[in-house]
N, C-alpha and C positions, 0 to 999 in steps of 0.2 A: 537241561538248560534253564536259565532264569533271566529276568530283566533287571538291570541296574536301576535303583530307585532315584538316581540323580540324572544321568544322561539318557536313560530309557533304552540303552543298547543291550543286546543279548550277550550274556557272558556264561562261562561254565558254571555248573551247579556247585562245584567245590571251591570256586573263587571267592576269597574273603575280601579282596580289594579289586575294584573295577580297573582293568588295564587301560581303559580309555580316558576316564576322568579322575581316577585315583580315589573315588568315593569308598568309604568303609561301610560295608553292608552289615550293620549291627543288629537289626531286628531279627526276630525269629523267622520271618518269611524268607530271608536271604540265606538260611542254613538248610541244606537238604538233609534228607534222611540219612544219607551216607555219612555226612559230616557229623550228625548227631551220634550215630553209632561209633564213628571213629573217635570222637571226643568224649564219649561216655566213660565214666570211671569203670575200672575192671570189676567184675562181680566178686562179691565177698566169698572167700573160700571157707569151707566148713572146717572146724577144728578137729583134728584127729587125736583127741585126748586119749582114746583107748589104746592107740599104738604106743604113746608115751608111757602110759601106766603099765602096759604089758612088758615093754622093754625094760623099764626100770625095776619092775618086780622080779624080773629074771636075773638081773645082774647086781644092782646096788641098793636100791631103797629098802627092800624087804630085809636083807641081812642086817643093814644098819639099824633098822627099826628094832629088830630082835635083840641086837647087841645092846642098844640103849635101854630097852625095857628090862633086860636081865641084869644090867649093871648094878652092883651093890654100893658103888662109891657115890652114886648120884641119888639125891632124894627124888621124890615123885614130882615135885614142882619143876625142878630143872629138867627132868626127863620130858615132862609135858611140853615145856617151852621149846626144847630142842626139836622134838618131833613136829610140833605145829609149824615152826619156822622152816624146817626142812621140806615138809610136804607142801607148804604154801609156795615156796620158791619153785619147787618142782612143777606144780600145776601152772604157775604163772608163766614159766618158760615154755611149757608145752602148749599153752593156748595163745602165745603172742603171734600176731599177724603182721605181714608186711604192709606198708603204706603204699597206696597206688600213686603212680606218677600223675601229677596235675597237668594233664594235657590242655585242659581248658585255659589254665593260667598262661601257658605258653602261647596259645592261640590269641589271647587278648593282647599280649605284647606285640605280636606280629601285626595285629589289626591296628594298633595305635601308632605304628610307625609313620603312615602318611600324614598324620596330623602335625608332625614336626615340620614337614615341608611347608604347610599352610602358614604356620607361625613365622617361619623364616621369611616367607614371601611378604607377610605383613610388615615385618621389621624392616626389610629392604625398602618397601614402599614408603614407610614412615620416614626413613633416613633421606630418601630422595626428595620427599616433600619438604623436609627441613632445609636441605641444601638449596632447593629452588626458592623457598621463602626468604632465606638469607640473601641470596643474590638479588632478589627484587628490592629489598630494603636498602641495599647499598648503591642502587642506580642513581646517577647524578640528576639533580633537578634542573631542567632546561627552561630557558626563557620562553614564555608563551605570548606575551604582548608587549607593545611599547606605547607609552603615552607621553605627553609633554606637559611641562608646567605652564608658565606664562608663554603665550605665542604672540609675536608681533606680526601683523598683516602688512605693515608698511614701514619703510625706513627712508631716510634721506641720504643722499650721497655723502660719504664720509662717516656716517654713523656706524657704531659697533654695538653688538648685543650678543649675549651668550645664551644659547638654547640649552635646556636641561632635559635629558631623556630619562623617563621613569620605567624601569623594567619590572614586569610582573611574571611570576609571583616574587615576593620579597626574598625568599630563600633560594632563588635561582643561583646556580653555582657560577655562571659566567655572565656578568652584567656589562661587559665592554661592548661598545658600539662603534661602528665606522660611519663618519659623517661625510656626506657628499652634497655638492650643489650642481643642479642641472645646467646652470648658466653662470660660469665664473666671471663673465664680463659684467654681470649685474651685481653679484655678491659672491664672496668666497667664504668657506667655513673650514676651520682647522679641526684637529683631532679632539679638542676639548669642547667643541660646539660653539666656538667664538665666530660670529658672523660679521663680516665687514662689507658695507654697501659701497659699490664702486661706480655704478652707472645706472641710468634709467632703464626700467624694464621689470620683468617678473622672473623669478627663479624658484625652483622647488628644492627645499632642503630635506634630505632623507637621512634617517638613522637606521642602521641595520646591525643585528646581532650575529654572532658566529654561527648560529644554527639556522639562519635565513629569515628570522622574523624582522619585519621592517614597518616603519610608519613615516609619514612625511607631511609637510605643510608648505604653503606658498607664501612668498614674501614679495611685495611690490616695492620697488625702489623708485622714488621720484627724483628726477634730475633737477638740480637747482635752477629755478627760474631766474634768480638774481644772485649769482655767485659773487657779486661785487660787494655785497653788504650782508651783515648778519648780526643778530642780537646776541650779546655775550653776557655771561654771568661773571662778575668781577669780584675778586677777593684779594685781600692784602694781609701780610703777616710780617713780623720782625722778630729777630732773635739776636742775642749777644754771643759773640764767639771767642772773647778773650777771658782770661782769668785774673786780670788786674783788679786790685781793690780800689777802683775809682768810682765815686758816686754811689748813692744809695737809691735815690728817686729820680726817675727820668720821665720827661714828656716828649711826645713825638708829633710830627705833622707830616702826613703822607698825602700826596696829591697826584692827580692825573689831569694833564692839560690845565694845570693851574687850579683845579678844583679838587675838593676832598673826594676821595674815591667813593663811588656809589655801588649799590648791589648789581645794577644792570647798566650796560652801555652798548650802543649800536656802533659797530665797527665796519668801516668800508675799505675796500681794496685801495691801497696807496695812501691811506691815512698816515700822517706822521704824529704819533702819540708821544707826548712828553711826560716824563716821570720825575718827581722830586720828592726828597725826604729829608727831614732834619730831626736831630735828637738833641735834647737840652737837659743838662743836669740842673736840678732845682736846688740851688743854695744861694748864699748872699752874693757870690761872684759866679754866676752860672757859666758853665762851659758848653759851647754849642758846636755841633758838627752837622754838615749838610752835604748832599750829593744829588746830582740830577743826570738824566739821560733821556734819549728818545728812541723810538722804534717805528719803522715803516711797515705797515701791514701788507702781507703778501697773500696770494691766493691760498696757499697752504695754511696760513693763519686763519683765514675765513673758514676753511673746511674743518680743521682739527683744533683750532684754538692755539694759544701760545702763552708764554710766561717770560718775565724778565726780572732781574734783581739789581739792587743798588747796595754798595758797601759804604757805610757811613762811619767815619772815624772822628772821635771826640778826644781832644788833647787837653789835659789838665793845665790850666794857666797860672797856677799858684799853689802855695802850700807845700807840704812835705812830698806830695806826689807830682810836683810840677814836672811837666815834660812827658809824663806817662799818658798812654792813650787807651780809650775804650773803643772796641770795634763792634759794629752792628751790621746785620744783613737784612734788607727790606725786600720782600718778594711780592710781585704782582702776577696774578693768574687770570687768564681769560678763557672761559669754557663755553663752547657753543650751546645755545639753548634749543 
């Protein structure tokens, strides 16, 4: 019996491979005397040259030698060559020995077999590692945090504002968020983050991703203390809507409540605002057109602002284009500040 050099278990003396761990016992200590004797090459046999010489002398070699030596047709050189070649071949054949079977080489082949299993195991392990690595690199990038750009802490009733959610990391596959308001009586929010203030109070606006990441902020909405009056930003504009070739240079006069329109104006509930506009062609016989209108301010106008328009028509009073008209649209806009 002997001990395996790898797992230290007792195995048979003639075992070349451990039956427990498959270790190949290559060193000299793992080969017993019986294995050495079994694997040793066969002993060299002694050449029986004298038997060959005796046998051939009795039957063929001696008579052939005598015949060649006595031949008168052959000269001495040819005779000598024939006899030397003949006896050389005879002795070579008689002394030829058989080659022993290479048992040791066969044993080595058997011993090397387990090593192929180890290599196969390593190859399978490397393939498995490659597959796992590929699967890891193709995993989707998920959202990890939400932040906001500009955040308003307070709004007035009727105000609107859009909140923007910033998803991290930037390469997150799904950046969509769901917006909610904790108190829709105070403010509502749509799917794009547009917030509308409706009434006094505080509400929490929350943005949440598909994988459960969320963040929120609070907005306080102040109820209008004086909903009957509000400062407005006023702007005016005009444009021509016809394609008649009438006039080249025009002057205009646009007024609100009889005064030229200003940048700001305080508007109160129930105010009756008058609008007037005139357009004049600048030539020797000027053509003039004018229009006026009025508007009564409502509560909705105070909350959200309003606009109104006038259509001014200028008719040619002489010349080749007499009777043709130029059409203008004058627009007034009131935006709450």
